[in-house]
C-alpha positions as CSV (number, residue, x, y, z in Angstrom):
1,X,143.5,-63.7,85.0
2,X,140.7,-65.1,82.9
3,X,139.3,-61.6,82.2
4,X,142.8,-60.5,81.2
5,X,143.1,-63.4,78.8
6,X,139.7,-62.4,77.2
7,X,140.8,-58.8,76.8
8,X,144.1,-59.7,75.3
9,X,142.3,-62.0,72.8
10,X,139.6,-59.6,71.6
11,X,141.4,-56.2,71.4
12,X,143.4,-57.1,68.2
13,X,140.3,-58.7,66.8
14,X,138.2,-55.6,67.4
15,X,140.6,-53.5,65.3
16,X,140.7,-55.9,62.4
17,X,136.9,-56.4,62.4
18,X,136.4,-52.6,62.2
19,X,138.9,-52.4,59.4
20,X,137.1,-55.2,57.6
21,X,133.7,-53.3,57.8
22,X,135.4,-50.2,56.5
23,X,136.9,-52.1,53.6
24,X,133.4,-53.6,52.8
25,X,132.1,-50.0,52.8
26,X,134.8,-49.0,50.3
27,X,134.2,-52.1,48.2
28,X,130.5,-51.2,47.9
29,X,131.5,-47.7,46.8
30,X,134.0,-49.1,44.2
31,X,131.2,-51.3,42.8
32,X,129.0,-48.2,42.3
33,X,131.8,-46.2,40.7
34,X,132.6,-49.1,38.4
35,X,129.0,-49.2,37.3
36,X,129.0,-45.4,36.8
37,X,132.2,-45.5,34.7
38,X,130.8,-48.3,32.6
39,X,127.6,-46.2,31.9
40,X,129.7,-43.2,30.9
41,X,132.0,-45.2,28.7
42,X,128.9,-46.6,26.8
43,X,127.7,-43.1,26.3
44,X,131.1,-41.9,25.1
45,X,131.2,-44.9,22.7
46,X,127.8,-43.9,21.3
47,X,128.9,-40.3,20.8
48,X,132.0,-41.4,19.0
49,X,130.1,-43.8,16.7
50,X,127.8,-40.9,15.7
51,X,130.7,-38.6,14.7
52,X,132.6,-41.4,12.9
53,X,129.9,-42.1,10.3
54,X,131.7,-41.7,7.0
55,X,128.8,-40.0,5.3
56,X,128.6,-37.4,8.2
57,X,132.1,-36.1,8.1
58,X,132.4,-36.3,4.3
59,X,129.3,-34.1,3.8
60,X,130.6,-31.6,6.4
61,X,134.1,-31.6,4.8
62,X,132.5,-30.9,1.4
63,X,130.4,-28.1,2.8
64,X,133.5,-26.4,4.3
65,X,135.3,-26.7,1.0
66,X,132.3,-25.0,-0.8
67,X,131.3,-28.2,-2.6
68,X,127.9,-28.6,-1.0
69,X,125.2,-26.2,0.1
70,X,124.1,-25.6,3.7
71,X,120.6,-26.9,2.9
72,X,122.0,-30.2,1.6
73,X,124.3,-30.5,4.7
74,X,121.4,-29.7,7.1
75,X,119.0,-32.1,5.4
76,X,121.4,-35.0,5.4
77,X,122.7,-34.3,8.9
78,X,119.1,-34.2,10.3
79,X,118.4,-37.6,8.7
80,X,121.6,-39.2,10.0
81,X,121.1,-37.8,13.6
82,X,117.5,-38.7,13.7
83,X,118.4,-42.3,12.7
84,X,121.0,-42.5,15.5
85,X,118.5,-41.0,18.0
86,X,115.8,-43.6,17.2
87,X,118.2,-46.5,17.7
88,X,119.9,-45.6,21.0
89,X,118.5,-46.0,24.5
90,X,118.8,-43.1,26.9
91,X,119.9,-40.8,24.0
92,X,117.3,-38.0,23.8
93,X,119.0,-35.4,21.6
94,X,122.0,-34.6,19.3
95,X,123.2,-31.3,18.0
96,X,125.8,-30.8,15.2
97,X,127.9,-27.7,14.9
98,X,130.5,-26.4,12.4
99,X,134.0,-25.2,13.4
100,X,132.6,-21.7,14.0
101,X,130.1,-23.1,16.6
102,X,127.2,-22.4,14.3
103,X,124.3,-24.9,14.6
104,X,123.9,-27.2,11.6
105,X,121.2,-29.5,12.8
106,X,119.6,-30.8,16.0
107,X,117.2,-33.5,17.0
108,X,115.6,-33.8,20.5
109,X,115.3,-31.4,23.4
110,X,118.5,-29.5,23.0
111,X,118.8,-25.6,23.0
112,X,121.9,-23.8,21.8
113,X,122.3,-21.5,24.8
114,X,123.0,-24.4,27.1
115,X,125.8,-25.7,24.9
116,X,128.2,-22.7,24.5
117,X,130.5,-23.8,27.3
118,X,130.7,-27.3,26.0
119,X,131.7,-26.1,22.5
120,X,134.7,-24.3,23.9
121,X,136.4,-27.7,24.5
122,X,138.9,-28.6,21.8
123,X,140.8,-31.8,21.2
124,X,140.4,-35.2,19.7
125,X,138.7,-36.9,22.6
126,X,135.0,-36.6,23.8
127,X,134.3,-34.4,26.8
128,X,131.6,-35.1,29.5
129,X,129.7,-32.1,30.8
130,X,126.8,-31.9,33.2
131,X,124.4,-32.6,34.5
132,X,122.9,-29.4,32.9
133,X,119.3,-28.2,33.0
134,X,117.5,-28.1,29.6
135,X,113.8,-27.2,29.6
136,X,113.6,-28.0,33.3
137,X,115.2,-31.4,33.1
138,X,118.7,-32.6,33.9
139,X,120.9,-34.2,31.2
140,X,124.4,-35.3,30.5
141,X,126.2,-33.8,27.5
142,X,129.0,-35.5,25.7
143,X,130.8,-33.4,23.2
144,X,132.6,-35.4,20.5
145,X,134.8,-33.8,17.8
146,X,134.2,-34.6,14.2
147,X,137.5,-35.3,12.5
148,X,138.4,-35.3,8.8
149,X,140.5,-37.9,7.0
150,X,143.5,-35.7,8.0
151,X,142.6,-35.8,11.7
152,X,141.6,-32.1,11.7
153,X,138.5,-31.1,13.7
154,X,135.9,-29.9,11.3
155,X,132.9,-29.8,13.7
156,X,131.4,-31.0,16.9
157,X,128.5,-33.3,17.9
158,X,126.9,-32.9,21.3
159,X,124.9,-36.0,22.4
160,X,122.3,-35.5,25.2
161,X,121.6,-38.4,27.5
162,X,119.0,-38.9,30.2
163,X,120.1,-39.4,33.9
164,X,117.7,-42.3,34.4
165,X,120.3,-45.0,34.0
166,X,122.7,-43.3,36.5
167,X,119.7,-42.8,38.9
168,X,118.9,-46.5,38.6
169,X,122.5,-47.5,39.3
170,X,122.7,-45.2,42.4
171,X,119.3,-46.0,44.0
172,X,119.6,-49.8,43.5
173,X,123.1,-50.1,45.1
174,X,123.2,-52.5,48.1
175,X,124.9,-52.2,51.4
176,X,123.3,-48.9,52.5
177,X,121.4,-50.1,55.5
178,X,118.9,-47.8,57.3
179,X,121.1,-44.8,57.6
180,X,123.4,-45.1,54.6
181,X,123.3,-42.7,51.6
182,X,125.0,-43.2,48.3
183,X,125.8,-39.8,46.8
184,X,126.7,-38.8,43.3
185,X,127.4,-35.1,43.1
186,X,129.3,-32.4,41.1
187,X,130.9,-29.1,42.0
188,X,128.5,-26.1,41.7
189,X,130.3,-22.9,42.6
190,X,131.5,-23.0,46.2
191,X,129.3,-26.0,47.0
192,X,128.3,-29.4,45.8
193,X,125.1,-30.4,44.1
194,X,123.7,-33.9,44.5
195,X,122.2,-35.5,41.3
196,X,119.5,-37.4,43.1
197,X,117.5,-37.3,46.4
198,X,118.9,-38.9,49.5
199,X,117.0,-41.3,51.8
200,X,115.5,-38.3,53.6
201,X,114.0,-37.0,50.4
202,X,116.3,-34.0,50.1
203,X,119.2,-33.2,47.8
204,X,121.0,-31.1,50.4
205,X,124.3,-32.4,51.6
206,X,125.7,-31.9,55.1
207,X,128.5,-29.4,55.6
208,X,130.9,-32.1,56.7
209,X,130.2,-34.2,53.7
210,X,130.6,-31.2,51.3
211,X,134.0,-30.5,52.9
212,X,135.2,-34.1,52.5
213,X,134.0,-34.4,48.9
214,X,135.4,-31.0,47.7
215,X,138.8,-32.1,49.0
216,X,138.5,-35.4,47.2
217,X,137.8,-33.6,43.9
218,X,140.6,-31.1,44.4
219,X,143.2,-33.8,45.4
220,X,141.8,-36.4,43.0
221,X,142.1,-39.2,45.5
222,X,139.8,-41.7,47.3
223,X,139.7,-42.5,50.9
224,X,137.7,-42.9,54.1
225,X,137.0,-40.3,56.9
226,X,134.9,-40.0,60.0
227,X,132.9,-36.8,60.4
228,X,130.9,-36.6,63.7
229,X,128.9,-39.8,63.9
230,X,129.2,-40.5,60.1
231,X,131.8,-42.7,58.3
232,X,132.3,-41.6,54.7
233,X,134.0,-43.5,51.9
234,X,134.6,-41.3,48.9
235,X,136.3,-41.2,45.5
236,X,136.2,-38.9,42.5
237,X,134.8,-40.1,39.1
238,X,137.6,-40.0,36.5
239,X,137.4,-37.6,33.5
240,X,134.6,-35.5,35.2
241,X,134.2,-33.0,38.1
242,X,131.9,-35.6,39.8
243,X,132.5,-37.4,43.1
244,X,130.8,-40.4,44.7
245,X,130.5,-41.1,48.4
246,X,128.9,-43.7,50.6
247,X,128.0,-42.2,54.0
248,X,126.6,-44.3,56.9
249,X,126.0,-43.9,60.6
250,X,129.0,-45.1,62.7
251,X,126.8,-47.0,65.1
252,X,125.1,-49.0,62.3
253,X,128.4,-49.7,60.5
254,X,130.0,-51.2,63.5
255,X,126.9,-52.9,65.0
256,X,127.8,-56.3,63.8
257,X,131.4,-55.9,65.0
258,X,130.2,-55.1,68.5
259,X,127.9,-58.1,68.5
260,X,130.6,-60.4,67.3
261,X,133.0,-59.0,69.8
262,X,130.7,-59.7,72.7
263,X,130.1,-63.3,71.6
264,X,133.8,-63.9,71.0
265,X,134.8,-62.3,74.3
266,X,132.3,-64.4,76.3
267,X,133.5,-67.5,74.5
268,X,137.2,-66.8,75.2
269,X,136.3,-65.9,78.9
270,X,134.4,-69.2,79.3
271,X,137.2,-71.2,77.8
272,X,139.8,-69.4,80.0
273,X,137.6,-69.9,83.2
274,X,137.1,-73.6,82.4
275,X,140.8,-74.1,81.7
276,X,141.8,-72.3,84.9
277,X,139.4,-74.2,87.1
278,X,140.5,-77.5,85.7
279,X,144.2,-76.7,86.2
280,X,143.6,-75.7,89.9
281,X,141.8,-79.0,90.6
282,X,144.3,-81.1,88.8
283,X,147.5,-79.4,90.1
284,X,146.3,-78.5,93.6
285,X,149.0,-80.8,95.3
286,X,151.8,-79.1,93.4
287,X,150.5,-75.5,93.3
288,X,152.9,-74.2,95.9
289,X,155.9,-75.5,94.0
290,X,155.1,-73.7,90.8
291,X,157.1,-70.5,90.6
292,X,157.6,-69.9,86.9
293,X,154.6,-68.3,85.0
294,X,156.0,-68.9,81.5
295,X,153.9,-72.0,80.9
296,X,150.7,-70.0,81.6
297,X,152.0,-67.3,79.2
298,X,152.6,-69.9,76.5
299,X,149.0,-71.2,77.0
300,X,147.6,-67.7,76.5
301,X,149.7,-67.2,73.3
302,X,148.6,-70.5,72.0
303,X,144.9,-69.7,72.5
304,X,145.3,-66.3,71.0
305,X,147.0,-67.8,68.0
306,X,144.4,-70.5,67.6
307,X,141.7,-67.9,67.6
308,X,143.6,-65.9,65.0
309,X,143.9,-69.0,62.8
310,X,140.1,-69.6,63.2
311,X,139.4,-66.0,62.1
312,X,141.8,-66.3,59.2
313,X,140.1,-69.5,58.0
314,X,136.7,-67.9,58.3
315,X,137.7,-64.9,56.2
316,X,139.1,-67.2,53.5
317,X,135.8,-69.1,53.5
318,X,133.9,-65.9,53.0
319,X,136.2,-64.9,50.2
320,X,135.8,-68.3,48.5
321,X,132.0,-67.9,48.7
322,X,132.2,-64.4,47.2
323,X,134.3,-65.7,44.3
324,X,131.9,-68.6,43.8
325,X,128.9,-66.2,43.5
326,X,130.9,-64.0,41.2
327,X,131.7,-67.0,39.0
328,X,128.0,-67.9,38.7
329,X,127.1,-64.3,37.9
330,X,129.7,-63.9,35.2
331,X,128.9,-67.3,33.7
332,X,125.2,-66.4,33.6
333,X,125.8,-63.1,31.9
334,X,128.1,-64.7,29.3
335,X,125.5,-67.3,28.6
336,X,122.7,-64.8,28.1
337,X,124.8,-62.6,25.8
338,X,126.1,-65.6,23.9
339,X,122.7,-66.7,22.5
340,X,121.8,-63.4,20.7
341,X,125.4,-63.0,19.7
342,X,125.4,-66.4,18.0
343,X,122.3,-65.4,16.2
344,X,123.9,-62.2,14.9
345,X,127.2,-63.8,14.0
346,X,125.6,-66.8,12.3
347,X,123.5,-64.6,10.1
348,X,126.4,-62.3,9.1
349,X,127.6,-64.8,6.6
350,X,124.2,-65.0,4.9
351,X,124.0,-61.2,5.0
352,X,127.4,-60.9,3.4
353,X,126.4,-63.4,0.7
354,X,123.1,-61.6,0.1
355,X,124.8,-58.2,-0.2
356,X,127.2,-59.6,-2.8
357,X,124.4,-61.2,-4.7
358,X,122.3,-58.0,-4.6
359,X,125.2,-55.9,-5.9
360,X,125.8,-58.4,-8.8
361,X,122.1,-58.3,-9.6
362,X,122.1,-54.5,-9.8
363,X,125.2,-54.5,-12.0
364,X,123.6,-57.1,-14.3
365,X,120.4,-55.0,-14.6
366,X,122.3,-51.8,-15.2
367,X,124.3,-53.5,-17.9
368,X,121.0,-54.1,-19.8
369,X,120.8,-50.3,-20.4
370,X,123.1,-48.5,-22.8
371,X,121.8,-45.3,-21.2
372,X,120.2,-45.3,-17.8
373,X,116.6,-44.0,-17.9
374,X,116.1,-40.6,-16.2
375,X,113.6,-41.9,-13.6
376,X,116.0,-44.7,-12.5
377,X,119.0,-42.3,-12.4
378,X,117.0,-39.9,-10.3
379,X,116.0,-42.6,-7.9
380,X,119.6,-43.8,-7.6
381,X,120.8,-40.2,-6.8
382,X,118.1,-39.9,-4.1
383,X,119.3,-43.1,-2.5
384,X,123.0,-42.0,-2.9
385,X,123.5,-45.4,-4.4
386,X,127.2,-45.0,-5.2
387,X,127.9,-44.2,-1.5
388,X,125.8,-47.2,-0.4
389,X,127.6,-49.5,-2.8
390,X,131.0,-48.4,-1.4
391,X,130.1,-48.3,2.2
392,X,127.8,-51.4,2.6
393,X,130.6,-54.0,2.3
394,X,132.8,-52.2,4.8
395,X,129.8,-51.8,7.1
396,X,129.1,-55.5,7.1
397,X,132.8,-56.2,7.6
398,X,132.9,-53.9,10.6
399,X,129.9,-55.6,12.1
400,X,131.6,-59.0,11.6
401,X,134.8,-57.8,13.2
402,X,132.9,-56.4,16.2
403,X,130.9,-59.7,16.6
404,X,134.1,-61.7,16.6
405,X,135.5,-59.5,19.4
406,X,132.4,-59.9,21.4
407,X,132.6,-63.7,20.9
408,X,136.2,-63.7,22.1
409,X,135.2,-61.8,25.3
410,X,132.3,-64.2,25.9
411,X,134.6,-67.2,25.6
412,X,137.1,-65.5,28.0
413,X,134.3,-64.8,30.5
414,X,133.2,-68.4,30.4
415,X,136.7,-69.7,30.8
416,X,137.4,-67.3,33.7
417,X,134.1,-67.9,35.5
418,X,134.8,-71.6,36.4
419,X,135.1,-70.4,40.0
420,X,132.3,-72.6,41.3
421,X,133.6,-75.9,39.9
422,X,134.2,-78.2,42.7
423,X,135.8,-81.1,40.9
424,X,139.2,-81.6,39.3
425,X,139.3,-81.3,35.5
426,X,142.0,-81.4,32.9
427,X,142.4,-78.0,31.2
428,X,144.7,-76.1,28.9
429,X,146.6,-73.8,31.2
430,X,147.4,-71.4,28.3
431,X,143.7,-70.9,27.7
432,X,143.2,-69.8,31.2
433,X,146.1,-67.3,31.0
434,X,144.9,-65.9,27.7
435,X,141.3,-65.5,29.1
436,X,142.7,-63.6,32.1
437,X,144.8,-61.3,29.8
438,X,141.8,-60.5,27.6
439,X,139.8,-59.5,30.7
440,X,142.7,-57.2,31.8
441,X,143.2,-55.8,28.3
442,X,141.6,-52.5,29.2
443,X,144.3,-52.0,31.9
444,X,147.2,-52.9,29.5
445,X,146.2,-50.4,26.8
446,X,147.8,-46.9,26.6
447,X,146.1,-43.9,28.1
448,X,147.2,-40.3,28.7
449,X,149.0,-41.2,31.9
450,X,150.4,-44.8,31.3
451,X,151.9,-46.3,28.2
452,X,150.8,-49.6,26.7
453,X,152.1,-52.6,28.6
454,X,153.8,-55.1,26.3
455,X,152.7,-58.7,26.9
456,X,155.4,-61.2,25.9
457,X,154.2,-64.9,25.8
458,X,156.8,-67.6,25.7
459,X,154.6,-70.7,25.9
460,X,156.2,-74.1,25.9
461,X,154.6,-77.4,25.1
462,X,152.4,-78.3,28.0
463,X,149.9,-81.2,28.3
464,X,146.5,-80.6,29.9
465,X,146.8,-80.1,33.7
466,X,144.4,-81.7,36.2
467,X,143.3,-78.8,38.5
468,X,140.5,-76.6,39.8
469,X,140.6,-74.3,36.8
470,X,138.6,-71.5,38.3
471,X,140.9,-71.3,41.3
472,X,144.0,-71.3,39.1
473,X,142.5,-68.5,36.9
474,X,142.0,-66.5,40.1
475,X,145.7,-66.9,40.9
476,X,146.6,-65.7,37.4
477,X,144.3,-62.7,37.9
478,X,145.8,-61.8,41.3
479,X,149.4,-62.0,40.0
480,X,148.8,-60.2,36.8
481,X,146.8,-57.4,38.5
482,X,149.6,-56.9,41.0
483,X,152.1,-56.8,38.1
484,X,150.1,-54.1,36.3
485,X,149.9,-52.1,39.6
486,X,153.7,-52.4,40.0
487,X,154.3,-51.2,36.4
488,X,152.0,-48.2,36.9
489,X,153.9,-47.4,40.2
490,X,157.2,-47.4,38.2
491,X,155.8,-45.1,35.6
492,X,154.7,-42.7,38.3
493,X,158.2,-42.9,39.8
494,X,159.9,-42.3,36.4
495,X,157.6,-39.3,35.8
496,X,158.4,-37.8,39.2
497,X,162.1,-38.3,38.6
498,X,162.0,-36.7,35.2
499,X,160.0,-33.7,36.5
500,X,162.5,-33.3,39.3
501,X,165.4,-33.3,36.8
502,X,163.6,-30.8,34.6
503,X,163.1,-28.4,37.6
504,X,166.8,-28.7,38.5
505,X,167.9,-28.1,34.9
506,X,169.5,-31.5,34.4
507,X,168.9,-33.9,31.5
508,X,166.8,-31.3,29.8
509,X,166.9,-32.8,26.3
510,X,165.4,-36.1,27.3
511,X,162.9,-34.5,29.7
512,X,161.5,-32.6,26.7
513,X,161.1,-35.8,24.7
514,X,163.9,-35.0,22.2
515,X,166.6,-37.4,23.5
516,X,167.2,-41.0,22.5
517,X,165.4,-43.9,24.1
518,X,162.1,-42.1,24.9
519,X,158.8,-43.9,24.5
520,X,156.1,-42.3,22.3
521,X,152.7,-44.0,21.7
522,X,149.8,-42.5,19.7
523,X,151.5,-39.1,19.9
524,X,151.8,-39.2,23.7
525,X,155.2,-38.9,25.3
526,X,155.9,-41.3,28.2
527,X,159.6,-41.0,29.0
528,X,162.2,-43.8,28.5
529,X,160.5,-46.6,30.4
530,X,158.7,-49.3,28.5
531,X,156.6,-51.6,30.8
532,X,156.6,-55.3,30.1
533,X,155.0,-58.5,31.4
534,X,156.7,-61.8,30.4
535,X,154.8,-65.1,30.7
536,X,156.8,-68.3,30.3
537,X,155.6,-71.8,30.5
538,X,157.6,-75.0,30.4
539,X,157.8,-78.6,31.6
540,X,159.9,-79.2,34.7
541,X,161.1,-82.4,36.2
542,X,158.8,-85.1,37.7
543,X,155.8,-84.2,35.7
544,X,155.7,-80.6,37.0
545,X,154.3,-77.7,34.9
546,X,156.2,-74.4,35.5
547,X,154.5,-71.0,34.9
548,X,156.6,-67.9,35.3
549,X,155.1,-64.3,35.3
550,X,157.6,-61.5,35.4
551,X,157.4,-57.7,35.2
552,X,160.0,-55.0,35.0
553,X,158.6,-52.8,37.7
554,X,160.3,-51.4,40.8
555,X,160.6,-54.8,42.5
556,X,160.1,-55.8,46.1
557,X,162.4,-55.6,49.1
558,X,163.3,-58.7,51.1
559,X,161.3,-57.4,54.1
560,X,158.1,-57.1,52.0
561,X,158.7,-60.3,50.1
562,X,158.7,-62.3,53.3
563,X,155.2,-61.1,54.2
564,X,153.5,-61.6,50.8
565,X,151.7,-64.8,52.0
566,X,150.4,-63.1,55.2
567,X,146.6,-62.3,55.2
568,X,145.7,-58.6,55.2
569,X,149.3,-57.6,54.4
570,X,149.3,-55.0,51.6
571,X,151.6,-52.1,50.4
572,X,148.8,-50.4,48.5
573,X,146.9,-47.3,49.8
574,X,143.5,-47.7,51.5
575,X,140.8,-48.7,49.0
576,X,143.1,-50.3,46.5
577,X,144.1,-53.5,48.2
578,X,142.7,-55.9,50.8
579,X,145.9,-57.9,51.4
580,X,144.0,-61.2,50.6
581,X,144.9,-61.7,46.9
582,X,148.4,-63.3,47.3
583,X,147.4,-65.0,50.6
584,X,144.6,-66.8,48.9
585,X,146.8,-67.5,45.9
586,X,149.4,-69.2,48.1
587,X,146.6,-71.3,49.7
588,X,145.2,-72.3,46.3
589,X,148.6,-73.4,44.9
590,X,150.1,-75.0,48.1
591,X,147.1,-76.5,49.8
592,X,144.5,-77.1,47.1
593,X,147.0,-78.2,44.3
594,X,150.0,-79.4,46.3
595,X,152.2,-77.2,44.2
596,X,154.5,-74.2,45.0
597,X,154.3,-70.5,44.5
598,X,157.6,-68.5,44.9
599,X,158.5,-64.9,44.4
600,X,161.9,-63.7,43.2
601,X,162.5,-60.0,43.3
602,X,165.1,-57.3,44.0
603,X,164.5,-53.5,44.2
604,X,164.6,-51.8,40.8
605,X,165.0,-55.1,39.0
606,X,161.4,-56.3,38.6
607,X,159.5,-59.2,40.1
608,X,158.9,-62.8,39.0
609,X,156.4,-65.3,40.4
610,X,157.1,-68.9,39.7
611,X,154.3,-71.5,40.0
612,X,154.9,-75.2,40.0
613,X,151.8,-77.3,39.3
614,X,151.6,-81.2,39.3
615,X,150.2,-82.5,36.0
616,X,148.0,-85.0,37.9
617,X,146.3,-85.2,41.3
618,X,144.5,-88.5,41.8
619,X,142.2,-89.2,44.8
620,X,142.9,-92.5,46.5
621,X,141.4,-94.2,49.5
622,X,143.5,-94.7,52.6
623,X,142.1,-96.3,55.8
624,X,138.5,-95.5,54.8
625,X,139.2,-91.9,54.1
626,X,139.8,-90.0,50.9
627,X,142.9,-88.0,50.4
628,X,144.9,-86.7,47.4
629,X,147.8,-88.6,45.9
630,X,150.0,-86.1,44.1
631,X,152.5,-87.1,41.6
632,X,155.7,-85.2,41.3
633,X,155.3,-82.5,44.0
634,X,158.4,-80.4,44.4
């Protein structure tokens, strides 16, 4: 019987521990993909900055209109491109072409023959190509269109970047163990080509890995598969034909699970044996009269439940430790960026004043001449002084605006990274919500698939609230992230419904974007659905602050809503959700702050989360022990 108890206890645990290791594998891969995407976004931003230089596209526009010679265009372009090349890390070459794909100017190791396929790309957005081999080395090419004032493409810049940053990101990723390989590859004909060497020193990928990754690219989805003795987590890189995968030997991946399982099984077996022996000694006089085994069954269930509770608590502690480490990391990064940013921002005012004074001085000196001497006029033309005079104030203004945006992001990072604070503090709850929204701003902006999410703030008059601010910010992040996921799911649902109606011949006018009520943003058509998130704050009774976060997504069924606080419960596909976000949020609000977190939702009517937080939580001493006295708990 004791052996049976041990088996019953450890079998469900074994499955969950294996799932936990697989989720850790996918989390490591997601971290790598995030770093790769950040690197590519920085390179795209650099390419766009080069093409958006006012002087660059004005000269090209004048040349196409016959107002400037090719020699003048080539000389100025080479100077502009060379200046950009010297100021940018990892950028090793730039080529500029006219609308007819004729080379105007180039700097760095770039040859025209390798760029023909890249030049075929048309549109108003940059395109990532590569890696391609140029002079025996691999580079990434980013093709960025040069647009005129009328938004017409009048040329193309192709920026060439080294692979060294991506190689550093790939080779320094953690969690690989002795048999793990982190792969970054692209399609090459019928096969796949790895960018960098694997742990065995080769770039050759196994046949099973190639099959899995080619299917991931074709279906544009992430997942996890077992191939032979390998476990492979994989995901495509958006906006490229690249794919990333983390492959590790199955025995190494589950080694810690097997060790933990043996220890837990032995512990449960010993506990069961001890309990059984004690029961026999204690109840020996009555053992013949016991005929109902239900009491023993209840004991087994209680022990199993106690062990599940212990495991659940352990996972929450691990999650709390991870969030604490994340908070320290984010706070450190924000601090390091803040110092040079303050230096730049503080000197901008002096720079702006100096530029104004310099322009006034030049005007004063020029006014002393009724006719400008030829040698001065020649020097001013060489400097293109009139263009500098017009562009310099706007350039300083752009730098000032960019600095202010960076300062806002730093402040938001500092506010959000209070995850390691262990004491209660009075904070402005609106500041925490705004910081979280700023960090999620990239997910609320419009893109080719999803429209912009409208954020509606209805803030009431709230005093400062005594709480663990980092934990409360984590709750806001979890709820708002889920709301964005729900809105994206509804957009996908609306698109599928519209495509179905088009194929069946119904509602054709609206499906083509000509009917009333359709949403168009930045020239992109999104159908009739406009996603919204509404955040409302107000004072409730008995010194309770009420925060409501509502979305107009697809909503949640009663069956799902009843399980939202359960650990590991999730409706998201593998790799997108762990099932811990709302479970930890409930614990933070209910147990750590003695408040309440409720969900109101119906299918197709959206979802609203309502948080009740006491304004004050004062520690008091009772019978020699410290506990929390909470005022106004509902």
